[in-house]
DOZA-828085 format. One record per residue (C-alpha): residue in one letter; x negated, y, z negated. Coordinates in Angstrom, 2 decimals. Example, Ala and Ser with C-alpha at 12.3 -4.5 7.8 and 13.67 -1.06 7.14 Angstrom:
REM residues 2
{'A', {-12.30, -4.50, -7.80}}
{'S', {-13.67, -1.06, -7.14}}
***
This chain:
REM residues 391
{'M', {-10.24, 19.17, 16.10}}
{'A', {-8.41, 17.17, 18.82}}
{'A', {-11.72, 16.21, 20.43}}
{'Q', {-13.06, 15.11, 17.07}}
{'T', {-9.99, 12.94, 16.43}}
{'K', {-10.34, 11.33, 19.86}}
{'A', {-14.00, 10.61, 19.21}}
{'E', {-13.16, 9.06, 15.84}}
{'E', {-10.54, 6.82, 17.47}}
{'Q', {-13.04, 5.67, 20.11}}
{'T', {-15.64, 4.98, 17.42}}
{'R', {-13.16, 2.91, 15.43}}
{'A', {-12.09, 0.99, 18.53}}
{'A', {-15.71, 0.30, 19.47}}
{'F', {-16.55, -0.85, 15.94}}
{'S', {-13.45, -3.06, 15.74}}
{'S', {-14.07, -4.75, 19.07}}
{'S', {-17.73, -5.37, 18.19}}
{'L', {-16.84, -7.30, 15.05}}
{'S', {-16.95, -11.06, 15.20}}
{'S', {-13.72, -12.80, 14.20}}
{'Q', {-15.44, -14.20, 11.09}}
{'V', {-16.69, -10.80, 9.92}}
{'R', {-13.28, -9.25, 10.60}}
{'Q', {-11.58, -12.04, 8.66}}
{'H', {-13.96, -11.58, 5.73}}
{'I', {-13.29, -7.83, 5.57}}
{'I', {-9.50, -8.32, 5.68}}
{'V', {-9.59, -10.98, 2.95}}
{'R', {-11.89, -8.91, 0.73}}
{'T', {-9.75, -5.80, 1.10}}
{'S', {-6.57, -7.79, 0.42}}
{'I', {-8.06, -9.24, -2.76}}
{'V', {-8.82, -5.74, -3.99}}
{'G', {-5.21, -4.81, -3.24}}
{'I', {-3.86, -7.86, -5.07}}
{'A', {-5.89, -7.14, -8.19}}
{'A', {-4.93, -3.46, -8.23}}
{'N', {-1.22, -4.09, -7.62}}
{'I', {-0.92, -6.82, -10.24}}
{'L', {-2.62, -4.56, -12.81}}
{'L', {-0.34, -1.66, -11.89}}
{'A', {2.74, -3.91, -12.00}}
{'V', {1.93, -5.15, -15.50}}
{'V', {1.26, -1.64, -16.81}}
{'K', {4.36, -0.15, -15.19}}
{'A', {6.61, -2.99, -16.36}}
{'F', {5.37, -2.48, -19.94}}
{'V', {5.79, 1.29, -19.77}}
{'G', {9.16, 0.99, -18.05}}
{'T', {10.46, -1.36, -20.72}}
{'L', {9.27, 0.86, -23.58}}
{'S', {10.65, 4.05, -22.03}}
{'G', {13.84, 2.50, -20.68}}
{'S', {13.10, 4.00, -17.23}}
{'I', {14.59, 1.98, -14.38}}
{'A', {12.52, 4.05, -11.95}}
{'I', {9.22, 2.94, -13.51}}
{'T', {10.41, -0.66, -13.73}}
{'L', {11.41, -0.70, -10.06}}
{'D', {8.04, 0.80, -9.21}}
{'A', {6.49, -2.22, -10.95}}
{'V', {8.61, -4.55, -8.80}}
{'N', {7.35, -2.70, -5.74}}
{'N', {3.77, -3.31, -6.84}}
{'L', {4.46, -7.02, -7.22}}
{'S', {5.87, -7.18, -3.68}}
{'D', {2.74, -5.38, -2.46}}
{'A', {0.55, -7.98, -4.19}}
{'L', {2.53, -10.80, -2.63}}
{'S', {2.19, -9.10, 0.76}}
{'S', {-1.59, -9.07, 0.33}}
{'V', {-1.57, -12.79, -0.51}}
{'I', {0.39, -13.51, 2.67}}
{'T', {-2.02, -11.32, 4.65}}
{'I', {-4.93, -13.47, 3.44}}
{'V', {-3.14, -16.71, 4.30}}
{'G', {-2.13, -15.37, 7.72}}
{'T', {-5.64, -14.16, 8.49}}
{'K', {-7.12, -17.53, 7.56}}
{'L', {-4.61, -19.42, 9.71}}
{'A', {-5.02, -16.99, 12.62}}
{'G', {-8.77, -17.63, 12.57}}
{'R', {-8.40, -21.31, 13.37}}
{'P', {-10.15, -22.30, 16.63}}
{'A', {-8.20, -23.01, 19.81}}
{'N', {-7.25, -26.60, 20.55}}
{'K', {-5.33, -28.65, 23.11}}
{'A', {-1.95, -27.80, 21.60}}
{'H', {-2.75, -24.07, 21.35}}
{'P', {-5.42, -23.27, 23.96}}
{'Y', {-5.18, -19.51, 23.29}}
{'G', {-5.80, -19.87, 19.56}}
{'Y', {-3.66, -18.91, 16.57}}
{'G', {-4.07, -15.13, 16.57}}
{'R', {-0.32, -14.49, 16.83}}
{'I', {0.16, -15.96, 13.35}}
{'E', {-0.75, -12.49, 12.07}}
{'Y', {2.49, -11.20, 13.58}}
{'L', {4.47, -13.95, 11.86}}
{'T', {2.93, -13.13, 8.48}}
{'A', {3.71, -9.46, 9.07}}
{'T', {7.35, -10.47, 9.63}}
{'I', {7.39, -12.37, 6.33}}
{'I', {5.91, -9.34, 4.55}}
{'S', {8.61, -7.14, 6.06}}
{'L', {11.33, -9.47, 4.78}}
{'I', {9.79, -9.48, 1.29}}
{'V', {9.74, -5.69, 1.24}}
{'L', {13.37, -5.64, 2.41}}
{'Y', {14.39, -8.10, -0.32}}
{'A', {12.59, -6.06, -2.98}}
{'G', {14.30, -2.89, -1.76}}
{'I', {17.80, -4.40, -1.68}}
{'T', {17.32, -5.90, -5.17}}
{'S', {16.14, -2.54, -6.43}}
{'L', {19.20, -0.83, -4.96}}
{'I', {21.47, -3.23, -6.82}}
{'E', {19.65, -2.72, -10.13}}
{'S', {19.66, 1.06, -9.72}}
{'G', {23.39, 0.97, -9.06}}
{'K', {23.94, -0.96, -12.27}}
{'T', {21.95, 1.62, -14.20}}
{'L', {24.09, 4.42, -12.79}}
{'S', {27.28, 2.72, -13.96}}
{'L', {25.76, 1.62, -17.29}}
{'P', {23.15, 4.25, -18.18}}
{'T', {20.44, 3.42, -20.74}}
{'Q', {18.62, 5.70, -23.14}}
{'V', {15.20, 6.79, -21.86}}
{'S', {12.25, 7.83, -23.98}}
{'Y', {9.06, 9.31, -22.58}}
{'S', {5.84, 9.86, -24.50}}
{'I', {2.46, 11.42, -23.71}}
{'P', {0.83, 7.98, -23.17}}
{'T', {3.65, 7.17, -20.74}}
{'L', {2.98, 10.31, -18.72}}
{'I', {-0.75, 9.57, -18.70}}
{'V', {-0.06, 6.08, -17.35}}
{'I', {2.18, 7.45, -14.60}}
{'V', {-0.43, 10.01, -13.52}}
{'S', {-3.14, 7.34, -13.58}}
{'T', {-1.12, 5.02, -11.35}}
{'I', {-0.62, 7.85, -8.85}}
{'V', {-4.39, 8.36, -8.64}}
{'V', {-5.04, 4.61, -8.32}}
{'K', {-2.49, 4.27, -5.53}}
{'L', {-3.95, 7.23, -3.62}}
{'V', {-7.46, 5.76, -3.78}}
{'L', {-6.25, 2.23, -2.98}}
{'G', {-4.06, 3.39, -0.09}}
{'T', {-6.82, 5.46, 1.50}}
{'Y', {-9.30, 2.57, 1.21}}
{'V', {-6.98, -0.13, 2.59}}
{'K', {-5.62, 1.99, 5.44}}
{'S', {-9.04, 3.18, 6.61}}
{'T', {-10.34, -0.41, 6.49}}
{'G', {-7.32, -1.62, 8.45}}
{'K', {-7.98, 0.91, 11.22}}
{'R', {-11.64, -0.02, 11.25}}
{'V', {-10.96, -3.74, 11.83}}
{'D', {-7.74, -3.29, 13.86}}
{'S', {-5.50, -5.01, 11.29}}
{'D', {-1.86, -3.92, 11.41}}
{'S', {-1.20, -5.69, 8.10}}
{'L', {-3.88, -3.70, 6.28}}
{'V', {-2.82, -0.42, 7.88}}
{'A', {0.77, -1.10, 6.79}}
{'S', {-0.33, -2.02, 3.27}}
{'G', {-2.48, 1.11, 3.00}}
{'S', {0.32, 3.35, 4.25}}
{'D', {2.70, 1.67, 1.82}}
{'A', {0.30, 2.31, -1.06}}
{'L', {-0.02, 5.99, -0.16}}
{'F', {3.74, 6.27, -0.02}}
{'D', {3.98, 4.46, -3.36}}
{'A', {1.92, 7.27, -4.83}}
{'V', {4.60, 9.71, -3.67}}
{'L', {7.33, 7.52, -5.16}}
{'T', {5.49, 7.26, -8.48}}
{'A', {5.15, 11.04, -8.42}}
{'S', {8.96, 11.16, -8.25}}
{'T', {9.15, 9.16, -11.47}}
{'L', {6.77, 11.67, -13.03}}
{'F', {9.09, 14.45, -11.86}}
{'A', {12.05, 12.65, -13.45}}
{'A', {10.14, 12.30, -16.72}}
{'L', {9.19, 15.98, -16.77}}
{'M', {12.78, 17.00, -16.04}}
{'Y', {13.99, 14.87, -18.93}}
{'L', {11.38, 16.21, -21.36}}
{'G', {11.75, 19.81, -20.27}}
{'Y', {15.49, 20.13, -19.66}}
{'G', {17.07, 16.97, -21.02}}
{'I', {18.28, 15.99, -17.52}}
{'D', {18.15, 12.24, -16.93}}
{'L', {17.35, 11.57, -13.25}}
{'T', {15.72, 8.15, -13.67}}
{'A', {18.59, 6.16, -12.14}}
{'W', {18.79, 8.53, -9.18}}
{'V', {15.03, 8.36, -8.70}}
{'G', {15.36, 4.57, -8.87}}
{'L', {17.92, 4.73, -6.07}}
{'L', {15.57, 6.94, -4.05}}
{'I', {12.68, 4.51, -4.51}}
{'A', {14.87, 1.55, -3.58}}
{'G', {16.15, 3.33, -0.48}}
{'V', {12.64, 4.17, 0.64}}
{'I', {11.53, 0.56, 0.12}}
{'V', {14.46, -0.71, 2.22}}
{'K', {13.65, 1.76, 5.02}}
{'A', {9.98, 0.77, 4.93}}
{'G', {10.97, -2.89, 5.22}}
{'F', {13.19, -2.20, 8.22}}
{'D', {10.48, -0.12, 9.91}}
{'M', {7.86, -2.82, 9.36}}
{'L', {10.20, -5.53, 10.65}}
{'S', {11.11, -3.48, 13.73}}
{'E', {7.46, -2.81, 14.57}}
{'T', {6.45, -6.45, 14.13}}
{'L', {9.35, -7.76, 16.24}}
{'S', {8.37, -5.27, 18.94}}
{'Q', {4.85, -6.73, 18.97}}
{'I', {6.22, -10.27, 19.16}}
{'L', {8.46, -9.33, 22.09}}
{'G', {5.48, -7.79, 23.88}}
{'E', {4.57, -4.13, 24.14}}
{'R', {3.03, -1.89, 26.75}}
{'I', {-0.75, -2.11, 27.00}}
{'D', {-2.53, 0.46, 24.87}}
{'A', {-3.37, 3.40, 27.14}}
{'D', {-7.01, 3.65, 26.04}}
{'V', {-7.60, -0.08, 26.59}}
{'S', {-5.90, 0.09, 30.00}}
{'R', {-7.98, 3.05, 31.14}}
{'Q', {-11.19, 1.42, 29.92}}
{'I', {-10.56, -1.82, 31.84}}
{'K', {-9.53, 0.00, 35.01}}
{'E', {-12.59, 2.23, 34.84}}
{'I', {-14.90, -0.79, 34.45}}
{'T', {-13.19, -2.51, 37.38}}
{'R', {-13.15, 0.61, 39.57}}
{'S', {-16.90, 1.12, 39.06}}
{'A', {-17.70, -2.18, 40.80}}
{'E', {-19.15, -1.58, 44.25}}
{'G', {-16.66, -2.04, 47.07}}
{'V', {-13.48, -1.66, 44.99}}
{'L', {-11.09, 0.72, 46.78}}
{'G', {-8.28, 0.61, 44.22}}
{'V', {-7.25, -0.98, 40.92}}
{'Y', {-3.66, -2.04, 40.24}}
{'D', {-1.33, -4.39, 38.35}}
{'L', {-3.23, -4.69, 35.08}}
{'D', {-1.26, -7.21, 33.04}}
{'L', {-2.46, -8.22, 29.58}}
{'H', {-0.94, -10.58, 27.02}}
{'N', {-1.74, -10.27, 23.35}}
{'Y', {-2.86, -13.42, 21.52}}
{'G', {-3.70, -11.63, 18.30}}
{'P', {-5.11, -8.17, 17.49}}
{'T', {-8.52, -9.02, 18.96}}
{'S', {-7.58, -11.24, 21.90}}
{'L', {-6.15, -9.99, 25.19}}
{'I', {-5.85, -12.25, 28.24}}
{'G', {-4.48, -11.25, 31.62}}
{'S', {-5.04, -10.33, 35.24}}
{'I', {-5.66, -7.40, 37.54}}
{'H', {-5.48, -6.66, 41.28}}
{'I', {-8.19, -4.89, 43.26}}
{'E', {-8.04, -3.50, 46.77}}
{'L', {-10.91, -4.37, 49.10}}
{'A', {-11.80, -3.72, 52.70}}
{'D', {-10.50, -6.41, 55.07}}
{'T', {-14.07, -6.98, 56.26}}
{'K', {-15.18, -8.64, 53.00}}
{'S', {-16.17, -12.29, 53.21}}
{'A', {-15.00, -14.98, 50.80}}
{'A', {-18.50, -15.16, 49.32}}
{'Q', {-18.61, -11.40, 48.73}}
{'I', {-15.16, -11.43, 47.14}}
{'D', {-16.10, -14.33, 44.87}}
{'E', {-19.26, -12.58, 43.70}}
{'L', {-17.41, -9.31, 43.09}}
{'T', {-14.52, -10.81, 41.12}}
{'R', {-16.90, -12.78, 38.92}}
{'K', {-18.87, -9.61, 38.20}}
{'I', {-15.70, -7.73, 37.25}}
{'Q', {-14.58, -10.50, 34.89}}
{'H', {-18.02, -10.58, 33.28}}
{'D', {-18.31, -6.79, 32.95}}
{'V', {-14.86, -6.42, 31.38}}
{'Y', {-15.57, -9.20, 28.90}}
{'E', {-18.99, -7.81, 27.95}}
{'Q', {-18.01, -4.13, 27.76}}
{'T', {-14.97, -4.89, 25.59}}
{'N', {-17.16, -7.11, 23.36}}
{'G', {-15.20, -10.22, 24.20}}
{'R', {-11.84, -8.71, 23.34}}
{'V', {-10.42, -8.78, 26.90}}
{'I', {-10.51, -11.78, 29.24}}
{'L', {-9.42, -11.31, 32.84}}
{'A', {-8.30, -14.81, 33.74}}
{'A', {-7.62, -13.76, 37.32}}
{'V', {-8.61, -10.96, 39.69}}
{'G', {-6.17, -10.75, 42.59}}
{'I', {-7.04, -9.24, 45.95}}
{'Y', {-5.26, -6.71, 48.16}}
{'S', {-6.77, -6.47, 51.65}}
{'Q', {-6.87, -2.94, 53.07}}
{'N', {-6.93, -2.34, 56.83}}
{'T', {-10.14, -0.35, 57.27}}
{'T', {-11.03, -0.91, 60.94}}
{'D', {-7.68, -0.33, 62.67}}
{'D', {-6.74, 3.33, 63.17}}
{'E', {-3.12, 2.49, 63.98}}
{'A', {-2.79, 0.52, 60.75}}
{'K', {-4.22, 3.48, 58.84}}
{'Q', {-1.71, 5.83, 60.46}}
{'I', {1.22, 3.53, 59.66}}
{'R', {0.03, 3.20, 56.08}}
{'S', {-0.07, 6.98, 55.75}}
{'E', {3.48, 7.33, 57.11}}
{'V', {4.89, 4.56, 54.88}}
{'T', {3.21, 6.14, 51.87}}
{'R', {4.84, 9.47, 52.73}}
{'L', {8.30, 7.88, 53.03}}
{'V', {7.97, 5.96, 49.77}}
{'M', {6.46, 8.72, 47.63}}
{'A', {9.06, 11.27, 48.81}}
{'H', {11.53, 9.75, 46.32}}
{'D', {11.82, 10.83, 42.71}}
{'N', {10.99, 8.17, 40.09}}
{'V', {8.51, 6.43, 42.40}}
{'I', {5.26, 6.19, 40.46}}
{'Q', {3.05, 4.43, 42.95}}
{'M', {2.77, 2.47, 46.19}}
{'H', {-0.15, 0.08, 46.55}}
{'G', {-1.34, -3.13, 48.18}}
{'F', {-0.41, -2.02, 51.71}}
{'H', {-1.48, -4.40, 54.46}}
{'L', {-0.43, -4.52, 58.11}}
{'D', {-0.44, -7.74, 60.12}}
{'K', {-0.03, -6.67, 63.74}}
{'V', {-0.03, -10.23, 65.03}}
{'E', {2.80, -11.41, 62.77}}
{'K', {4.40, -7.94, 62.91}}
{'R', {4.62, -7.77, 59.11}}
{'M', {3.76, -5.04, 56.61}}
{'S', {3.35, -5.73, 52.91}}
{'F', {3.20, -3.37, 49.93}}
{'D', {4.30, -2.98, 46.31}}
{'I', {6.33, -0.12, 44.85}}
{'I', {6.37, 0.89, 41.19}}
{'I', {9.55, 2.68, 40.13}}
{'D', {9.86, 4.40, 36.78}}
{'F', {11.94, 2.59, 34.15}}
{'G', {13.76, 5.90, 33.71}}
{'A', {15.44, 5.56, 37.12}}
{'S', {19.20, 5.04, 36.83}}
{'D', {19.12, 2.04, 39.18}}
{'R', {15.63, 0.81, 40.11}}
{'Q', {16.86, -1.94, 42.44}}
{'K', {19.19, 0.42, 44.32}}
{'L', {16.40, 2.95, 44.85}}
{'F', {14.05, 0.19, 45.98}}
{'D', {16.58, -1.11, 48.51}}
{'Q', {17.10, 2.42, 49.83}}
{'I', {13.36, 2.94, 50.31}}
{'I', {12.95, -0.37, 52.13}}
{'S', {15.87, 0.53, 54.40}}
{'E', {14.22, 3.83, 55.31}}
{'V', {10.88, 2.17, 56.04}}
{'Q', {12.61, -0.48, 58.12}}
{'Q', {14.40, 2.18, 60.16}}
{'A', {11.10, 3.98, 60.77}}
{'F', {9.37, 0.75, 61.86}}
{'P', {12.10, -1.52, 63.28}}
{'T', {9.68, -3.88, 64.99}}
{'Y', {8.02, -4.86, 61.73}}
{'R', {9.22, -7.25, 59.05}}
{'I', {8.98, -5.62, 55.61}}
{'S', {7.57, -7.74, 52.80}}
{'A', {7.75, -5.50, 49.74}}
{'V', {7.80, -6.08, 45.98}}
{'L', {9.52, -4.02, 43.28}}
{'D', {6.59, -3.91, 40.88}}
{'V', {6.66, -3.27, 37.12}}
{'D', {4.99, -0.34, 35.39}}
{'T', {3.00, -2.33, 32.81}}
{'S', {0.02, -0.06, 32.17}}
{'D', {-1.22, 3.52, 32.35}}
***
């Protein structure tokens, strides 16, 4: 089952990255329009039923549907704006607009939830008479089915085209089905036992909406701040780079997100110190081309940096081995790379990656450098405390 899930994820990723931006945009807009139509219809029906029955829970569910419809409208607008071509003012395009629209959607959901909480509180203090009928129950059941179908469709489409907005909308719709089921439970409790739980169910729905809004806002702000590179994407790029002939090591993959389908960054490779400038130029161009082609244009390596490895000097190899032993003997050290020894200038250079979980990364780094310096007092140490940006 795990293998099947992994295969499905890889298939979705491959399909998503192979889509042109225009096709992706068309799919998102089309799916959003379906969501708008369905949510407006559900909102009208629920508002009518809620008014007739006097159920605040059903009425608040209608408000939730309206906020979902508005979210879909904003998704369409954001997708259209994000698809604008790059220009002088914004040379990396407008893909990040999708994150801004997701923030707006989160705030709308939050507002709807807080308003619903207030209205539910009023109903608790001033209860109203509820009245359920068979047609009302049929409508509630029907809306549950519609939301389940709509949520499954929107969420699966969102995963297929790598749209966080659609995935969020689909998940929200599936959860709405659960919330609507709670109103059905309240209706059955009232009809069967005369217990009126509608106001309490309304409070539950409002609370869930508020939590969903906070979760969406938190996730979107995290994306805007900049998140760790997706592990699968990182491994794919490093594997493509590592497969190039002559590459001895791959390090420092650093990617910046300019929208769900646009990643731009850099990487370092380690090469033998015998490579000529012409050979290095040819190799780095090939790596940039291969990464771009094999990720279907999703990833652009704007720069490929070079670490020169001493391959012809046995003493340099021995010193590298000893320095590696000293560095890696410490807990929380993830990696040492980019080692190069300049015997003429009496300088050794290398980078150290220390886990973010270390209590004091700088203190540990300084300690390591001190130990290396003591072991090789005649050399000047030129080391960098590197950042763990990718898997």
